[in-house]
C-alpha positions as CSV (number, residue, x, y, z in Angstrom):
1,X,-38.5,-39.7,2.2
2,X,-35.1,-41.3,2.7
3,X,-35.1,-42.6,-0.9
4,X,-36.0,-39.2,-2.3
5,X,-33.2,-37.6,-0.4
6,X,-30.7,-40.2,-1.7
7,X,-31.8,-39.6,-5.3
8,X,-31.4,-35.9,-4.9
9,X,-27.8,-36.5,-3.7
10,X,-26.9,-38.7,-6.6
11,X,-28.3,-36.1,-9.0
12,X,-26.1,-33.5,-7.4
13,X,-23.0,-35.7,-7.9
14,X,-23.9,-36.3,-11.5
15,X,-24.2,-32.6,-12.2
16,X,-20.9,-32.0,-10.5
17,X,-19.2,-34.7,-12.6
18,X,-20.6,-33.2,-15.8
19,X,-19.2,-29.9,-14.8
20,X,-15.8,-31.4,-14.4
21,X,-15.6,-33.5,-17.5
22,X,-17.3,-30.9,-19.7
23,X,-19.4,-33.4,-21.6
24,X,-22.3,-31.9,-23.5
25,X,-21.0,-28.3,-22.8
26,X,-19.5,-25.7,-25.1
27,X,-15.8,-25.8,-26.0
28,X,-15.2,-22.0,-26.2
29,X,-17.1,-18.7,-26.2
30,X,-16.2,-15.3,-27.5
31,X,-18.4,-12.4,-26.6
32,X,-17.9,-8.6,-26.8
33,X,-19.0,-6.4,-24.0
34,X,-18.7,-2.7,-23.4
35,X,-16.0,-1.7,-20.9
36,X,-15.4,1.8,-19.5
37,X,-12.4,2.5,-17.3
38,X,-11.8,5.9,-15.7
39,X,-8.2,6.8,-14.9
40,X,-7.8,9.5,-12.2
41,X,-5.0,11.5,-10.8
42,X,-3.5,10.4,-7.5
43,X,-5.6,12.8,-5.5
44,X,-8.9,11.3,-6.9
45,X,-7.9,7.7,-7.4
46,X,-9.4,4.7,-5.5
47,X,-6.1,4.7,-3.5
48,X,-5.9,8.4,-3.0
49,X,-2.4,9.9,-2.4
50,X,-2.3,13.6,-2.0
51,X,-0.6,16.6,-0.5
52,X,-1.9,17.8,2.8
53,X,-2.0,21.2,4.6
54,X,1.2,20.9,6.6
55,X,4.6,22.7,6.4
56,X,6.4,19.6,5.4
57,X,3.9,18.7,2.6
58,X,4.0,22.2,1.3
59,X,7.8,22.3,1.2
60,X,8.7,18.8,-0.1
61,X,5.7,17.2,-1.9
62,X,4.4,17.9,-5.4
63,X,1.0,16.5,-6.4
64,X,1.2,17.7,-10.0
65,X,4.0,15.6,-11.4
66,X,3.9,14.0,-14.9
67,X,1.0,13.9,-17.2
68,X,-1.4,12.4,-14.7
69,X,-0.7,14.5,-11.6
70,X,1.2,11.8,-9.8
71,X,2.6,12.5,-6.3
72,X,6.4,13.0,-5.8
73,X,8.6,13.9,-2.9
74,X,11.8,16.0,-3.1
75,X,13.8,16.6,0.1
76,X,16.1,19.4,-1.1
77,X,16.5,23.1,-0.9
78,X,14.0,25.1,1.2
79,X,12.9,28.7,1.1
80,X,15.1,29.4,4.1
81,X,18.2,28.3,2.2
82,X,18.5,24.8,3.8
83,X,20.2,22.5,1.3
84,X,19.4,19.1,2.6
85,X,19.4,16.7,5.5
86,X,22.4,16.4,8.0
87,X,25.2,13.9,7.4
88,X,25.6,11.1,10.0
89,X,22.1,11.7,11.3
90,X,18.5,10.3,11.3
91,X,16.0,12.9,10.1
92,X,12.2,12.6,10.4
93,X,9.6,14.4,8.3
94,X,6.1,14.0,9.7
95,X,2.9,14.4,7.7
96,X,4.2,14.6,4.1
97,X,1.1,13.2,2.3
98,X,-2.0,11.3,3.0
99,X,-3.2,7.8,1.8
100,X,-7.0,7.2,1.8
101,X,-9.1,4.2,0.7
102,X,-11.6,5.5,-1.8
103,X,-12.4,2.1,-3.2
104,X,-15.1,-0.4,-2.4
105,X,-13.3,-2.8,0.0
106,X,-11.0,-2.6,3.0
107,X,-7.3,-2.9,2.0
108,X,-3.9,-3.6,3.5
109,X,-1.3,-1.0,2.7
110,X,2.5,-1.1,2.9
111,X,5.5,0.5,1.2
112,X,8.6,-0.8,-0.4
113,X,11.1,2.1,-0.1
114,X,13.7,0.8,-2.5
115,X,16.0,3.7,-1.4
116,X,18.9,3.2,1.0
117,X,18.2,4.5,4.5
118,X,14.7,5.8,3.7
119,X,11.7,4.6,5.7
120,X,8.1,5.6,5.6
121,X,5.8,5.6,8.6
122,X,2.2,6.3,9.7
123,X,2.4,9.8,11.2
124,X,-0.8,9.4,13.0
125,X,0.4,6.6,15.3
126,X,4.1,6.4,14.6
127,X,4.1,2.9,13.0
128,X,6.7,2.1,10.4
129,X,5.0,0.9,7.2
130,X,8.0,0.4,4.8
131,X,9.1,-3.2,5.0
132,X,12.5,-3.3,3.2
133,X,14.9,-0.9,5.0
134,X,15.0,-2.1,8.6
135,X,13.7,-0.2,11.5
136,X,14.5,3.5,12.0
137,X,16.7,4.3,15.0
138,X,14.3,6.4,17.1
139,X,12.3,5.6,20.3
140,X,8.6,5.7,20.0
141,X,8.2,3.9,16.7
142,X,7.5,0.4,18.0
143,X,9.9,-2.5,17.5
144,X,8.6,-3.8,14.1
145,X,7.1,-2.7,10.8
146,X,3.3,-2.7,10.7
147,X,1.2,-3.3,7.5
148,X,-1.8,-1.0,7.8
149,X,-5.4,-2.0,7.3
150,X,-7.6,0.7,5.9
151,X,-11.4,0.6,5.8
152,X,-13.3,2.3,3.0
153,X,-13.3,6.0,3.5
154,X,-10.4,6.0,6.0
155,X,-6.7,6.7,5.7
156,X,-3.7,8.1,7.4
157,X,-0.8,10.6,7.0
158,X,2.6,9.4,5.9
159,X,6.0,10.6,7.1
160,X,9.5,9.8,5.9
161,X,12.8,9.2,7.7
162,X,16.3,9.4,6.2
163,X,19.3,7.7,7.8
164,X,22.6,9.0,6.6
165,X,24.8,7.4,9.3
166,X,27.6,5.7,7.4
167,X,26.1,6.7,4.1
168,X,26.4,10.5,3.8
169,X,25.6,10.7,0.1
170,X,22.6,12.0,-1.9
171,X,20.1,9.4,-2.9
172,X,17.0,9.0,-5.1
173,X,14.8,6.3,-6.4
174,X,11.3,5.0,-6.9
175,X,9.4,3.9,-3.8
176,X,6.4,1.6,-4.3
177,X,3.1,2.0,-2.3
178,X,1.1,-1.2,-2.3
179,X,-2.5,-1.8,-1.5
180,X,-4.2,-5.2,-1.6
181,X,-7.7,-6.3,-0.6
182,X,-6.7,-10.0,-0.7
183,X,-5.1,-11.1,2.6
184,X,-3.3,-14.0,1.0
185,X,-1.2,-11.4,-0.9
186,X,-0.1,-9.6,2.2
187,X,3.6,-10.3,3.2
188,X,4.1,-12.5,6.2
189,X,7.8,-11.9,6.8
190,X,9.5,-12.6,10.2
191,X,9.2,-9.5,12.4
192,X,6.3,-7.9,10.6
193,X,3.0,-7.0,12.2
194,X,-0.2,-7.1,10.1
195,X,-3.2,-5.2,11.3
196,X,-6.6,-7.1,11.3
197,X,-4.9,-10.4,10.3
198,X,-3.5,-13.5,11.8
199,X,-0.4,-12.9,9.7
200,X,2.8,-11.5,11.2
201,X,3.5,-11.4,14.9
């Protein structure tokens, strides 16, 4: 019995060596296969981003932008003749749009604002989720940014804050919403908190 086990082990090593060196195997393969990829608007995509039934969403969010109905935010004139946010102030807009995981695996989600003084946060639990603009100056939003973990079929509402203190100018840009199912790709910067992970603090 002991000899039989030893031979089996040697056979396994030999098979592994053959796999590494490639002796007796093919050099290359080219094969055609059918591939079908569906592209959906933001409100139907695997990472769903859509307008919600709130006053802020109705006033400032458009889910029909561009050729593919991509979501956009415009904080500008209102029907009550408001022209914009206050100078030298921090303004918060709760519940602008929702993010939902309609894929097949849980995912970590965070945002790169890329716009001076603009932060995004989870409106449901007041956790800041943009990681590149520092922390908004308001009590009740924790003391660090939190990368969200979303199970399949779950999601949260997103709010936005604009800080014009010291920078009382109009601003615009392209923010980036990032979702990743691979924990190794999740940022691990100092001061960040990462849900359902040993990363962060």
